[in-house]
C-alpha positions as CSV (number, residue, x, y, z in Angstrom):
1,M,-122.2,118.2,34.8
2,N,-120.3,115.0,34.5
3,A,-119.5,113.7,31.1
4,M,-121.1,110.3,30.3
5,T,-118.6,107.5,29.9
6,L,-119.5,105.1,27.1
7,S,-118.2,101.6,27.7
8,K,-117.6,99.2,24.9
9,P,-120.1,96.4,24.7
10,A,-118.7,93.2,26.3
11,K,-117.3,90.6,23.9
12,I,-119.0,87.2,23.8
13,P,-116.8,84.7,25.6
14,V,-115.7,81.6,23.6
15,T,-114.7,78.3,25.3
16,I,-112.7,75.9,23.1
17,L,-113.2,72.4,24.3
18,T,-110.6,69.9,23.1
19,G,-109.1,66.6,23.9
20,Y,-108.0,63.4,22.1
21,L,-110.5,60.9,20.7
22,G,-112.8,59.5,23.4
23,A,-111.5,61.6,26.3
24,G,-115.0,62.8,27.3
25,K,-115.6,66.1,25.5
26,T,-119.2,65.4,24.6
27,T,-119.9,64.2,28.2
28,L,-118.5,67.5,29.5
29,L,-120.5,69.5,26.9
30,N,-123.7,67.8,27.9
31,R,-123.0,68.7,31.6
32,I,-122.5,72.3,30.6
33,L,-125.8,72.4,28.6
34,T,-127.9,70.7,31.3
35,E,-126.5,72.8,34.2
36,K,-128.9,75.6,35.4
37,H,-126.8,78.6,34.5
38,N,-129.5,80.7,32.8
39,Q,-127.3,81.4,29.8
40,K,-128.0,81.0,26.1
41,V,-125.2,79.0,24.6
42,A,-124.3,78.6,20.9
43,V,-122.6,75.3,20.4
44,I,-120.3,74.4,17.4
45,V,-119.6,70.7,17.1
46,N,-116.8,69.5,14.7
47,E,-116.3,65.9,13.6
48,F,-113.7,63.9,11.8
49,G,-115.6,62.0,9.1
50,E,-118.4,62.3,6.6
51,V,-121.2,61.2,9.0
52,G,-122.0,63.4,12.0
53,I,-122.7,61.5,15.2
54,D,-121.6,63.9,18.0
55,N,-124.4,66.3,17.3
56,Q,-126.9,63.5,18.0
57,L,-125.2,62.8,21.3
58,V,-125.4,66.4,22.5
59,V,-128.4,67.2,24.7
60,S,-131.0,69.2,22.9
61,G,-132.6,72.2,24.5
62,D,-132.7,75.9,23.8
63,E,-129.1,75.9,22.6
64,E,-128.1,76.8,19.0
65,I,-126.2,73.6,17.9
66,L,-124.3,73.9,14.7
67,E,-122.3,71.0,13.1
68,M,-119.3,70.9,10.9
69,N,-117.9,67.6,9.6
70,N,-115.7,66.0,7.0
71,G,-112.6,67.6,8.3
72,C,-110.7,69.0,11.2
73,I,-111.8,72.4,12.5
74,C,-108.3,73.6,12.3
75,C,-107.8,72.6,8.7
76,T,-110.3,72.1,5.8
77,V,-113.3,73.5,7.6
78,R,-111.8,76.6,9.2
79,G,-113.6,78.8,6.7
80,D,-116.9,77.2,7.8
81,L,-116.1,78.2,11.4
82,I,-115.6,81.8,10.4
83,R,-118.8,81.8,8.3
84,I,-120.8,80.2,11.2
85,L,-119.6,82.8,13.7
86,R,-120.2,85.7,11.3
87,T,-123.7,84.4,10.7
88,L,-124.3,84.2,14.4
89,T,-123.0,87.7,14.8
90,F,-125.3,89.2,12.1
91,S,-128.3,87.3,13.4
92,M,-127.6,88.7,16.9
93,E,-127.3,92.2,15.5
94,E,-130.6,91.9,13.7
95,G,-132.3,90.7,16.9
96,K,-133.0,87.2,15.5
97,V,-131.0,85.4,18.2
98,K,-129.3,86.2,21.5
99,F,-126.6,84.1,23.1
100,D,-124.3,84.7,26.0
101,R,-121.4,82.5,25.2
102,V,-120.0,80.2,22.5
103,L,-118.8,76.6,23.0
104,I,-116.6,75.0,20.3
105,E,-116.1,71.2,20.7
106,T,-113.3,70.3,18.3
107,T,-112.6,66.9,16.8
108,G,-110.3,64.7,18.8
109,L,-107.7,65.1,16.1
110,A,-107.6,68.9,16.2
111,D,-104.8,71.2,17.2
112,P,-106.6,73.9,19.3
113,A,-104.1,76.7,18.3
114,P,-105.5,77.5,14.9
115,V,-109.0,77.5,16.3
116,A,-108.1,80.2,18.9
117,Q,-106.1,81.9,16.2
118,T,-109.3,82.4,14.2
119,F,-110.5,85.0,16.7
120,F,-107.4,87.1,16.2
121,M,-107.0,86.9,12.4
122,D,-110.6,87.8,11.5
123,E,-111.3,91.5,12.2
124,L,-115.0,91.1,12.8
125,L,-114.7,88.1,15.0
126,S,-112.0,89.8,17.1
127,Q,-114.4,92.7,17.7
128,K,-117.3,90.5,18.8
129,F,-115.7,87.5,20.5
130,Q,-113.0,86.9,23.1
131,V,-111.4,83.5,23.8
132,D,-112.2,82.8,27.4
133,S,-110.2,79.6,27.8
134,I,-109.0,76.4,26.2
135,I,-110.2,73.4,28.1
136,T,-108.5,70.0,27.4
137,V,-110.1,66.8,28.5
138,V,-107.5,64.1,29.1
139,D,-108.3,60.4,29.1
140,S,-106.3,59.3,32.2
141,K,-106.5,55.6,31.1
142,H,-105.3,55.9,27.5
143,V,-103.5,59.2,27.0
144,T,-100.0,57.9,27.6
145,R,-100.0,55.7,24.5
146,H,-101.0,58.8,22.5
147,L,-98.4,61.2,24.1
148,D,-95.5,59.0,23.0
149,G,-96.2,59.4,19.3
150,N,-99.1,61.7,18.6
151,D,-98.6,65.4,17.9
152,E,-102.3,66.4,18.4
153,A,-102.5,64.9,21.9
154,Q,-99.3,66.8,22.9
155,E,-100.6,70.1,21.3
156,Q,-103.9,69.8,23.1
157,I,-102.2,69.5,26.4
158,A,-99.6,72.2,25.7
159,F,-102.1,74.8,24.7
160,A,-104.6,74.2,27.5
161,D,-105.6,76.7,30.1
162,V,-107.3,74.0,32.1
163,L,-106.6,70.3,32.0
164,I,-109.4,67.9,33.1
165,L,-107.8,64.6,34.0
166,N,-110.9,62.5,33.3
167,K,-111.6,58.8,34.0
168,T,-109.5,58.8,37.1
169,D,-111.5,55.8,38.4
170,L,-109.9,53.7,35.7
171,V,-106.3,54.1,36.9
172,S,-104.4,53.5,40.1
173,E,-103.2,56.3,42.3
174,D,-99.6,55.6,41.3
175,E,-100.6,55.8,37.5
176,L,-102.4,59.0,38.1
177,N,-99.5,60.6,40.0
178,K,-97.1,59.7,37.1
179,L,-99.5,61.2,34.6
180,E,-99.8,64.4,36.7
181,K,-96.0,64.7,36.7
182,R,-95.7,64.1,33.0
183,I,-98.4,66.6,32.1
184,S,-97.1,69.3,34.5
185,K,-93.8,69.2,32.7
186,M,-95.6,69.7,29.4
187,N,-97.8,72.5,30.6
188,P,-96.9,73.8,34.1
189,A,-99.1,76.9,33.8
190,A,-102.4,75.0,33.2
191,K,-104.8,74.3,36.1
192,R,-105.4,70.6,36.6
193,I,-108.7,69.1,37.7
194,Q,-109.2,65.4,38.4
195,A,-112.6,64.0,37.5
196,R,-114.8,60.9,36.9
197,N,-117.2,61.1,34.0
198,C,-116.4,64.8,33.7
199,E,-118.2,65.6,37.0
200,I,-116.7,69.0,37.8
201,N,-117.7,72.4,39.1
202,L,-118.5,74.4,35.9
203,N,-117.3,77.6,37.6
204,T,-113.8,76.2,37.3
205,I,-113.9,76.2,33.4
206,L,-116.5,78.9,32.3
207,G,-116.0,82.6,32.6
208,I,-112.5,82.2,34.0
209,N,-110.8,84.5,31.4
210,T,-107.5,82.5,31.4
211,F,-106.5,82.7,27.8
212,D,-103.2,84.6,27.6
213,V,-101.9,85.4,24.1
214,T,-98.4,86.0,25.5
215,R,-98.3,82.6,27.0
216,K,-99.5,81.0,23.7
217,L,-96.8,82.9,21.8
218,E,-94.2,81.3,24.1
219,I,-95.5,77.9,23.1
220,D,-96.0,78.8,19.4
221,P,-94.1,81.9,18.2
222,H,-96.1,81.8,14.9
223,F,-99.5,81.8,16.7
224,L,-100.6,85.1,15.3
225,E,-99.3,84.6,11.8
226,D,-101.9,83.9,9.1
227,H,-100.9,80.3,8.4
228,H,-100.4,77.3,10.6
229,D,-98.7,74.1,9.7
230,H,-100.7,71.2,10.9
231,E,-100.4,67.6,9.8
232,H,-102.4,64.6,10.9
233,D,-101.0,61.1,11.1
234,D,-101.8,59.8,7.7
235,R,-102.4,56.3,9.1
236,V,-105.5,57.6,10.8
237,S,-108.7,57.6,8.8
238,S,-112.4,57.5,9.3
239,V,-114.9,55.0,8.0
240,A,-118.7,55.7,8.2
241,F,-121.8,53.7,7.3
242,I,-125.5,54.5,7.1
243,E,-128.1,51.7,6.9
244,T,-131.9,52.1,6.5
245,K,-132.7,48.5,7.3
246,P,-133.0,47.5,11.0
247,L,-130.2,45.6,12.6
248,D,-130.2,42.4,14.7
249,L,-129.1,43.1,18.3
250,I,-127.4,39.8,18.8
251,K,-125.4,40.1,15.6
252,V,-124.3,43.6,16.5
253,E,-123.2,42.5,20.0
254,Q,-121.2,39.7,18.4
255,W,-119.6,42.0,15.9
256,M,-118.6,44.6,18.5
257,S,-117.1,41.9,20.7
258,Y,-115.0,40.7,17.8
259,L,-113.9,44.2,16.9
260,V,-112.9,45.1,20.5
261,R,-111.0,41.8,20.9
262,E,-109.2,41.7,17.5
263,K,-109.0,45.4,16.4
264,G,-109.2,47.3,19.7
265,E,-105.7,48.7,19.6
266,D,-106.2,50.3,16.2
267,L,-109.7,51.6,17.0
268,L,-109.0,55.1,18.3
269,R,-112.7,56.0,18.5
270,Y,-116.0,54.4,17.4
271,K,-119.6,55.6,18.0
272,G,-123.0,55.4,16.5
273,I,-126.8,55.4,16.7
274,L,-128.4,52.1,15.8
275,S,-131.9,51.1,14.7
276,I,-132.5,47.7,16.2
277,R,-135.4,45.4,15.1
278,G,-138.1,45.2,17.8
279,I,-136.7,48.1,19.9
280,D,-138.4,51.4,20.2
281,E,-135.4,53.3,21.4
282,R,-132.3,54.4,19.5
283,I,-129.3,52.3,20.7
284,V,-126.3,54.6,21.4
285,F,-122.9,53.1,21.5
286,Q,-119.4,54.6,22.0
287,G,-116.0,53.1,22.4
288,L,-112.3,53.6,22.2
289,H,-109.7,50.9,22.0
290,M,-110.8,48.0,24.3
291,L,-113.5,50.0,26.1
292,F,-117.0,49.8,24.7
293,S,-120.5,50.7,26.0
294,G,-123.9,50.7,24.5
295,H,-127.3,51.7,25.9
296,P,-130.9,52.6,24.9
297,G,-131.3,56.3,24.2
298,R,-134.5,58.2,23.6
299,K,-137.4,56.7,21.6
300,W,-137.5,57.2,17.9
301,K,-139.8,60.0,17.0
302,E,-142.9,59.3,15.0
303,N,-141.8,61.1,11.8
304,E,-138.1,60.3,12.2
305,S,-136.1,58.2,9.8
306,R,-134.9,55.2,11.6
307,L,-131.3,55.0,10.4
308,S,-128.2,53.2,11.8
309,E,-125.2,55.6,11.6
310,L,-121.7,54.5,12.6
311,V,-118.3,56.1,12.5
312,F,-115.0,54.4,13.1
313,I,-111.8,56.4,13.5
314,G,-108.6,54.5,13.7
315,K,-105.4,53.2,12.1
316,N,-105.2,50.6,9.4
317,L,-109.0,50.5,8.8
318,D,-110.2,48.2,6.0
319,K,-113.4,49.9,4.9
320,G,-114.5,46.9,2.7
321,E,-114.1,44.4,5.5
322,L,-115.9,46.6,8.0
323,E,-118.7,47.3,5.6
324,R,-119.2,43.5,5.0
325,Q,-119.3,42.9,8.7
326,F,-121.7,45.7,9.2
327,K,-124.0,44.4,6.5
328,D,-124.0,41.0,8.1
329,C,-125.7,42.6,11.1
330,I,-128.9,43.5,9.2
331,A,-131.9,41.7,10.6
332,N,-133.0,38.7,8.5
333,D,-136.6,39.7,8.7
334,P,-136.5,43.5,8.2
335,V,-140.2,43.6,7.6
336,A,-140.9,42.9,11.3
337,T,-139.0,46.1,12.3
338,T,-140.2,47.8,15.4
339,T,-143.1,47.9,17.8
340,K,-145.1,51.1,18.2
């Protein structure tokens, strides 16, 4: 009679999605969530700032979407990450939820190393989860200005298992070749994928099991130590606003045009959901530096509070001035708010 072999239950794979501000992480996340892969995904979204916008930009479905904000996932809210993952573990063991993989979308100012380190330093998490890969989305148009003086952008590329060179349609072939050469010197081991609007084959980034601790220790010899020095550029701050009164679309457009023209270089990332007088849909806008886009999203739900929520992340931000400009966008006749 043959002895029965008991195999250990498979660990839940974790994909860490990183990349500098505005590179396209949320776009990629939405592609993953809308793809027909028949998997239950737990999504953890982290933001830099006191108002959460990214979770509203993530496609909603059967996924478990959890949000952390007011800090960097590798700094002040790392304890929250551990608590969320432990809660997911206990809920799964009790049969309350079931999920096949975890996706962590970090803030654009995060060093991915401490995020991955979490799964090695916490005993319970190391038993239940396994880091599958670190995916870094690179903004081919703007990344070079960040690589020259930004530690986070360099760390995100250096620690990546896969580098997605996004927005290739915004650069010339010569510029793209120069970027490829520079990035390959920073991280020759990472797989590189060129993309427009993060349109990629998801089989190239999910379930690839490319995270190699030995390789990470070569980059950061202190990777497995229970501390990690990580400093942000103290010139970078976030400013957030919430307004219950409807806004005037023309005033908003004029304000955005002014900001892009006069402050674009200092605006690393700006995004929001707007409630516009006379419009049934939420207006979604996103931008980085001189690039700005806005479009109608889904309709406001009947019992939903119609709020305008904005976040600016950048250098040399004057909160008082931005707030005054934002308040100037409030519709003069807020009573005539929206059509039904």
